[in-house]
C-alpha positions as CSV (number, residue, x, y, z in Angstrom):
1,E,13.1,-7.2,-1.8
2,V,15.1,-3.5,-0.1
3,L,12.2,-3.5,1.9
4,G,12.5,-7.2,3.4
5,R,16.3,-6.4,4.3
6,P,16.3,-6.5,7.7
7,G,16.1,-3.7,10.0
8,I,15.0,-1.1,6.8
9,L,11.4,-1.2,6.9
10,E,12.0,-0.4,11.2
11,D,13.9,2.5,9.8
12,I,12.6,3.7,7.3
13,S,9.0,3.8,9.4
14,S,10.0,5.3,12.4
15,A,10.3,8.5,11.2
16,Y,7.6,10.9,13.3
17,D,6.5,12.0,9.4
18,S,6.5,8.6,8.1
19,P,3.3,8.1,5.8
20,A,3.6,4.7,6.1
21,R,4.0,1.7,8.3
22,T,4.3,-1.7,6.5
23,V,5.8,-2.9,2.5
24,D,2.7,-3.1,1.4
25,E,1.5,1.0,3.0
26,W,5.2,1.6,1.2
27,V,5.0,0.1,-2.2
28,T,1.8,1.8,-2.9
29,V,3.7,6.0,-1.4
30,I,6.5,4.6,-4.0
31,R,4.4,3.9,-6.8
32,D,2.0,6.9,-6.3
33,G,5.7,8.6,-6.9
34,V,6.1,7.3,-10.1
35,T,4.8,10.7,-12.5
36,M,6.0,8.9,-15.9
37,T,7.9,5.6,-17.3
38,G,9.5,4.2,-20.6
39,E,8.3,6.5,-23.5
40,E,7.0,9.4,-21.3
41,V,10.7,10.0,-19.8
42,D,12.2,9.9,-23.1
43,A,9.7,11.7,-24.7
44,F,9.9,15.0,-21.8
45,A,13.7,14.1,-21.4
46,G,14.5,14.0,-25.4
47,D,17.7,13.4,-26.5
48,G,20.5,14.9,-23.9
49,P,23.0,13.7,-21.9
50,L,21.9,11.8,-18.5
51,I,22.2,13.6,-15.5
52,T,23.6,10.0,-13.3
53,D,24.9,10.5,-9.2
54,D,28.2,8.5,-10.6
55,R,28.5,10.9,-13.5
56,P,27.2,13.9,-12.8
57,L,26.4,17.2,-15.0
58,P,27.2,20.9,-13.5
59,E,23.0,21.3,-13.7
60,Y,22.5,17.7,-11.3
61,F,23.9,20.9,-8.6
62,L,21.5,22.8,-9.6
63,L,18.3,20.4,-9.7
64,R,19.2,18.5,-6.6
65,R,19.2,22.4,-4.8
66,L,16.0,22.6,-6.9
67,F,13.8,19.5,-6.8
68,G,16.0,17.6,-3.6
69,G,18.2,15.2,-2.8
């Protein structure tokens, strides 16, 4: 849905190192980047507080620096 918006596909595909050019290729790239879902995420993260962009905790900035963003 997002990739169907005017200009989005062209914009993200225009980078010299873009791994994809079509919507189908981008769907594959995005799906391949998902490493866990649902209960796997719950088991990995545990019961701690959520770190989100709109409610960052001090650790958010460390995680962002270490893992990109």
